[in-house]
N, C-alpha and C positions, 0 to 999 in steps of 0.2 A: 519366400512371400506366403506360400500356402499354410505354412506351418504358422507364421505370424498371424494371418487371417483367422486360423483357426483358435490361437491363443485369444485373440481380441474377442471371438463369438463366446468359445466355451468358459475361458477364465473369467472375463470381464462382463460377459454379457452385451456387448455393444455390436450392433450388427454392421458396422462400417466404420472406417477411420475419418477423421475429421480434418480439414485443410491440409496442411502439408505432414500431417503425422505417417502418412503411407510411406512417403520418400524418404523420412528421417529414420523411421523403424529399418525400412529396408536397407539403408546405407549402413547404419549401425549394426545391424545382424549380420552384415557381412564382413564386419571387420574395419569399417571405415572411421575416422575421427571426425568429430562434428562439432560445431558451435550451433546453438538452437537459442533462438530469440523469439520467444511466444509469451503472448500476455498471459497474466494470471486468469485462470479458470478455461485456457486453451487446451489442456490435457497434456502437459509437459511430460509428467510421470510416467504415462503409457510410453513415451519415445523412448524410455530407458528400462522401464518394467519388461516390455513384450520383447525387446532383443535379448535381455538379460535372461528370459527363460528360455528362448529360442537358442540361444548360445549354448546353455547349459545342456539342453536336450541334444545339440549337436555334439557334446563331449569337449567344449570350450572351457568348461569349470565357472566359478562363482563370479557374480559383479558385485564389486566393492561400491556403496553409494555414499558420496562425502554430503553430510547434512549438517547444517550450522545450529540445529536447535535439537535438544532433547526430546521435547513435548512432540516435535513433528517427527522424530525418529518412530516414537511409540505408537502415534496414530498410524504412519503410514504402514508398520509393521503389522499392526493390528488389521487395517486393512487388507493387507495382502494374505493374513492368515484366514480371513475371511472369505477370500476369493480361492483359497486352496492352494497357496503358494508359500513355499518354505522361505521365511525370511526372518532374519535377527538383527539387533544392535548390541554393539559393544560401547558402553558408556557408563558414565560413574554411577547410575543407578543400581548397578548390578554388584553383587556380592563376587569375591574372589572365586568362588565355586561355581557360581553361574555363568561368570566370564569364562572359567576352564571348560565348563560344558559346552559352550557355545563353540569355543576354539576347536575342541575335540570334533564336533560336529562339521565344522568347517573341512579340517583335514579329511574327514570321511566323506567329503562331497555332499552332505546331506542339506545344505543351505544352498539356495539359489540368490538371494540377495542379502549382502550385509552392510547395516548402515553404521557410520562410524561419524564423528565430528573431525575437522580438520585438525585440531591438536593432537588428535591420537595418531596420525598418518606418520607424524615424524617421531614417534614414540619408538624406542628401539625393540622392545618386545614386540610390538605391532608388526614392525618391518619386517622381524624375523619370521613370523607368521606369514606374512605375505611371500616372503623366499620361499618358504618351504612350498608354498601353493605354487608359485611360479615355476620351481623346479619340476614340480610334478605334470606341468602343463594345465592347471586347474585355476589359472587367472584367467576371467572371460572378458570383464569390462569395467573399466572405470567411470562411473558418471558423478560430475563435479557440479551439485544443485547449487542455486545461488551464486553463480559464477561472477556475478558484478563485486562480490567482496572481496575479489583479489585485486582490484583497482583501485589506486587512490584517487581517481577520479569519480568513482562511484560514490553513490549515497550510504552505503554501509560497509565501508572499507574495514578488513579484517586480515592485520599481519599474518595470522597462521595460514591462511591461503596461499600467501606465496611459497610456502613449504612444499605445496602439492606439485612442484616441478618434479620431487623426486620420483612421481609416478612413473613420469616419462624417461626419466635418467635411468631408473633402476629396473623397470621392466618394459624394455623396448618391444615393440609389437603388438602389445595389448592395447587395444583401441580405447579410445577415450571420447566422452561427450560432455560437454561444458554446457548448461542450461541457465538462462535467467530470464526474468519478464521485462526487464529494463535496462539499458544501455544505448545510450547516444555513440555517435561516432567515435569521439574520443576514448569512452570508456571501452568499446567494442575492440579498437586496436590494442587497449592495454591489455584485456582480457587475452587475447591471441599471443600478444608477446610474453606477459608473464607465465602463461600457461603451456608455452612453447607449442601452440596449435597453429601456427602459421601456415601450415599446410592443410588444416582442417577445412571441410566442407561447411560453408555458412547457411545455416536455413533462417532466414528472417520473415517470421510470419508480420502479417499486417498487425499494427500496434492498437487497431481500432477496437474499442467496445462498445459496440452501438446500442448494447442495452444501458448503458450508464449515461445518467443526465446530469451534465455538468452545470454546476451553479455558484457564483462567487459574488459574494454581497460586500458591500463596504461596512464596517463594523459601526454601529451606533450605540445599540446595548446589546453586545454580544450574548449574554446569557439568555434574555428575553428573544432575541431572533434564534436561538439555538432550540430553545424550548417551543417556540411556535412552530418551527420546521418538524420538529419530533411529532408534537402532539397532533399537528393536522395533516401530515402525511405519510408517519411511520409509527402510529401508534399500535405498541404490542410487538412490534417487530425488532430483530436483532440488527444492532449498529455499532460501530465504533466512532468514538470521538477522540480527536487527537489535540493534545496541549503540549505547549513547551516545556512548562515547570512542572515539577513534581507536587508543589502545594496546590497549583491550578487544578492539576487531575483529582486532588483530594476534595478539594471545593466544588469542583463542578461535579462531580460523582453525587456527593451530598445534595448538592441543588436538584437534581434530576431524581432522587429518590424522593426527596421533600414535595417533588411535583407528581408522585405517583408513578415515576418510572422505574422499572427494575435496572439498576445501574451499579456496576462495581468498578472500583480504581485499579490499576496497574501500573508500576512503575518499579525503576530497579531499586529503590530505597525501601521498598516493602518487603518484608520477611520472604523469605523464599517460599514458606509452606502458603503463607497467604497469597502470593503470586500465583503458586500451583493451584490452590483451591480456586481462584478467581478465574483463572484462564481454563480449567476443566468445568465450570459453569458455565461459563459462556460458550463452550464447544458443545455443553451435553445439554442443556436447557434452551428452550424457546424464548425468544424476546428479551434477551438480555443486552444491555448497551453498556459497552464496556469503555470506559474513559481513561486514556493511556497516553503515555508517553511513546515516541516511536521504539521505545525498548519491547514493545508489544507489536506482533504482526507479521514477521517474517516467517513464512510457513503456515500460516494458519489456514487451513483449508475449508472452513466451514464454509459451506456452498450458499446458504440462505442469508447472508448478511444483506441487507436491504439498504444500508446507506453507511457512508462514512463521512464522517464532517471532521473538517479542520477548524479550531477556535485560534489557532495561530498559524501564518503562513510558514511552510516548510521551507528548506534551505535551496531546493531547487525543482525543475520540473521531474527529473528523475524519481526523487523521493516522493513528489506528489503523486506521480503516475503509478508508483510501486503501491503507495498506501491506499489509494483510492481504487486500485484493482482488486483490493479484498473484498470490494462489493460486489455480488451478484455474479459469484463464480459459476452460479446454475444457469445462468445465460437468461433470466428472468428480469425484468425491470428493477432497477437500482438507481440510488442517486449518490454523487459526490458533491458535496455541499461544502464551500470555505468562505468564512469571514475574514476580511484582512483591513488593516488600517495603516496610518502613518507609523505608530509605533512599532508595526512588525517589521517595516522597512528598515528604520532606525535601528531595532535590536540587530537583523541579520547583517545589517553592513557593517556594525560595530564589531560582530563576532568574527567576521572576515579580516578586518582592518587589525585588531587586536590577536590575531592567531600568530603563533610562533613560526609559522609556515613561510616559505620562500615567496618572494614577490611572483615569481611565475603561477606557483599554486594559488594566490589569492586572486591573481587576475582571471584565472579559469573560473574561480568561483563565484566572483563578481558578474562575469559574463553569464554564469548560470542562473545567479539571483535575478540579474536583469530578465532573462527570457521568460522567468517567473512571473514578476512584475508585468512584464509585457503580457503574459496570458490573463492575469487578473485585471489589468486595466482595459482589455481588448473590447472593442465594440463591435467586432464581427465574431463568426463562428468560433466557439471555444475548441470544439473538436478539430477543425482545421488548423488552429494554431497550434494545439497539442501535437497532432500526428506530422505537422512538419518540423518541429523540433526534432522528431525522430527522422527525419529526412523522408516521411511518406506523403505525397500529396493527395488532396482529397477534396470534396465537395462539401459545402453548408449543410449540417447534420439534420437542422428542423427539429431537434431534439435538447439543445442547450438553452440557458436562459437567454442568452444573445438572440439564438434563433426564433425562439417562442414570444418573447417579447424585446424587438430591436430597442436599444436604448437611445435617448436623445443624445445628440453630441453637442458639446460647447467649446468655443475657442478659449482656452485659458492664457493665452499668449501675453495680454495685457495684465492679467492678475499675475502670472509669473515675473513679469517686469518689475511690478510693483514691490512685490515680496524680494527680489533679488536688490532692488534699490535702497529698500529699507534695511537690509543687511549691511549693506554697504554704509549708510550713513549711521546706522548705530555704531559700529565699528570705528567710523570717523570721530563721532562725537565722544564714545565711552572709552575707547580703546580696549573693549572687551567684546566678547560674544555672549549672545543670549539664546535661549530655546525656542522652540516652534511656539508655546503657549503665548509668550511674551511677544514674538514677532505679530501673531494673528491679532491681538490687541491694539498693536499701534497701528496696523495695516486697516483695521476695520474702526479705528477711532474711539476705542474702549479706554477711558482715562482711568485705570487701575491706581491703586497706589504705588505699585511698582513703576508704572510708567510715569506717574508723577514724580516719583523718587529721582529717576534718572533724568527726568526733564525731556523724555523721548517724545512728549506730545507737542513739542516745538518742531518736530521734525518736518520736514517739508511732505512727507510722504504720511503722515499722521492723518488717517481716515479717508485716504485716497482709494482705500479699497471696501468703503461702508456698503457698496452695492454688492458686495460678495459674500454668500455665506459663510461661515466657519467651516462647513463641510466641504464646499467648494476650494477654498483656500488649501485646506489641508490635503484635498486631492492634488492640486497643483504642486505643492510642497513635497508630496510624496513622490510624484514622477520627476520631480528636479533633483531630489536626493538619489533616485534610483538610478538617473541618468548621470550622475556624477556633476551637476550643475550647481550642486549645493554640497559641500562637505561637513562632515561631522567632527567635532573636536570634545573629547572627553574632559571635563573639568572634575576634579577631586574636591570634597569638602572636608571640613575639619572633622566632621563625625563619622568619616569614613564611607560614605556614600559618594556617590558621584552622578553627574547628569550631562547630558550631551547638547552642546552648543551649536550653532550654525555658521558657517564661514562660506565665502564665495571662493569659486574654484577657477581653473583656467576654462572649464566647461562653461562657465557661467557668462563669459563675454558674449557669446554667439546669440544667447538668449536675451540679453540686454539689448543687443543691437539690432533685435527682430529678425535675426537671420535664421533662426529656428522657430516653427510654429509647435505649440503646446495645446494638442487637442485630447478632450477628456469626455467621458461619460457622465451624465447628469444622474446623480443618485437617486436611488428610489428602493433604499434599503432599511427605511425607519424601524424602529420596533412596533409591533402592532399588540392590540390587546389578547392578553393570554386567553387560551380557549379553556372552558370549564373543564374541569377534573371530572366530571359525572361520566363521561364515557370511558375513562379510565377506570374508574371504580366499577363500572358494569362488566369489566372484563374484554378481553381482544376478541375479535370474531375469526374463527378459523379461515384463514385464506389458503386456498390451494393454488399451485404453479399454472393450472390449466382450468379452463372453464368446466365446471361439473354441476349437475342437476343436485336437488337438494338429498336425494337418497345416495348418491355417489359421495357427495361432501361429508354424509355419515359415515360412510365406509371409510373415506380418506382420515377422518377424524378419528376413527377406531383403530385404524392401520397405525396412525401415528402414537397412539397410546401405547400399543402393542410394542411398536418399535422401541420405545423409550424404555419400556421395561428390559427388552431384551440387551439394549445398549448398556444399562446399568448392571446387569448381570456380567455382561464381557468387559465391563471397565473402558467402554469406547464412546466416542462421539456417535450421536444417532445417525449421521448422514453415513457413517462406515458401514453401518447394516444394509441401509436402502437410501438412496436420495429422496427428497421431496417428489421429484418428477416421478420416480419409479412408482412411490406408491400412489400419486394421482392416477399414472397409468394404471396400475391394477384397480383402483377405484372406480376408475371410469369402464373398464372392461368387466367387472363383476365377474371373475372366473368362477366355473364350478368344479373345473378338473385341472389335474396337472398339466394336460395339452392346452388350456386356456392360457396358462402362465407362460408358455414357449412365446418366444421372441420379443417379450417386453424388456425393454432396454434397462441394462442395469442387472439383469439377473442372469449371473453366469451359470455353470454346471453345480459348482460347490452350494453356492447359496439357493440355488432350487432344491437339492438334496436336503439342506439343513432346515430350511424355512419353508417349504411349500405347503407343507401339511397344517402348519400354525397359519399361514397367511388365509389359506382356504376356510379354515374354520373361522377366523377373525371376520371375513367378508360374508359367510353364510348367517353369522349373528345377526346382522344388520337389514 
């Protein structure tokens, strides 16, 4: 551990390990297998990078890191080079000659960490390379990042991860560390079984990210609600907005641009060069908002993402937690904002029901969706609910929307019974089912052309729910669908389109009899007036991660400008050179000499050698 502590200080520039890092590093460096569950931003990469360096120094050979994304490999290898560590990747971006040169470096023992995608691991040529290293005793460690991808119960299942059992079977005795930020008990057990890590030591960190404020609102005008959120709370700051469809991504990105917000689209349907350019801009420029499908985000290491917004409900809590965890990786205050509505529940239910998967899988997915809806509808602390899902007890956080502004609760049982009774009577009268909008019109007593056409204004329940708002009734119906008390049936139309109709289920009976109470939160999420774009036109104020006086803020701004130039020269994101927190600490200290830079977190020996004189020059000019 003395060697590992020395690597932490001199290579990475950190004075001490955080949380369980020390125990993990010690266990893996000594040759033990490990499963590591640690929240995004918790420092997972150091848990294998430090053992990799220590094991090579001790003569055990190279570390192979399984990483699912080319962009992530590039940035992590670049960050290691900045820290003075020999690292490389083998992927499709290399020419044949470049790949051959790296293979030769590996065989000569000149590389400490090699990054490769899971697809490459089952490649015969690559396995032959590993065979050669193994025979020479030059394989030191296997690190499997984003390990939840191996599980069918995880939120990002990738079949190629299943082939990683070859590492254990073909190279016995080589320690393995599997890492993920998100896995419930079911996913965790599947990871251990699929990767044959049953005997591995599990390190489960707290899932809590206390710097993230969770806010979930009911959709009324989602576009206006999102614009209000960004303009009022995160003007000029980096963020991610997740949408379910590609079209919605492009439309929302354009809407944000029209509102004076620097926004870019990202989805799998865009040209590869466009996707790469947009991702590079997001990583390398300040204040970009990326509007994306879930195709974007895994492995995004940008530390200063100040918010993650969901305009559509994810499939489950694991996906939600993984995606919101991309905010505030630097530990500074960040927000997770989500808008949800009845259509989200309908869409997610339909996707599960129409899936070609087996019934067991569908049941698990329904349970996961119900847990997410429970989080959305919760009237108590969001964080307590979220952590409870991962089996972690906690106390009310005082930092989520429900803790800050406790919602009013109303009893929706009577409204639920009226909705169910109306569905029953429609079926009895017409012999066919109808959708949510038509149901609302009947219960609220709105005599539309469609209501009159089918004679539904003569139903005994017509107008019985006139005292309820449509928002209230939609909230009740949303919960009935989520709990299975109302079923969905897809009806195909002659024009090729389809729509969902509502039906009673076995679960309807208990609600109709009054045996089940339906408690809901009062809605308080209506769209507000847009804020003037004046402040956006004036430009964003420079914000530092710690309190700085006016002179220190000038130094911080100058350091950021200098860092941007260096990052551009090196073709790396700015945070790979120095994190904002490191620049802020430099600006606060106002160093006059090399000695003054010693001990600032994030400045290792290589970076001190490479950048100290330039940093001192920039500081002296302010």
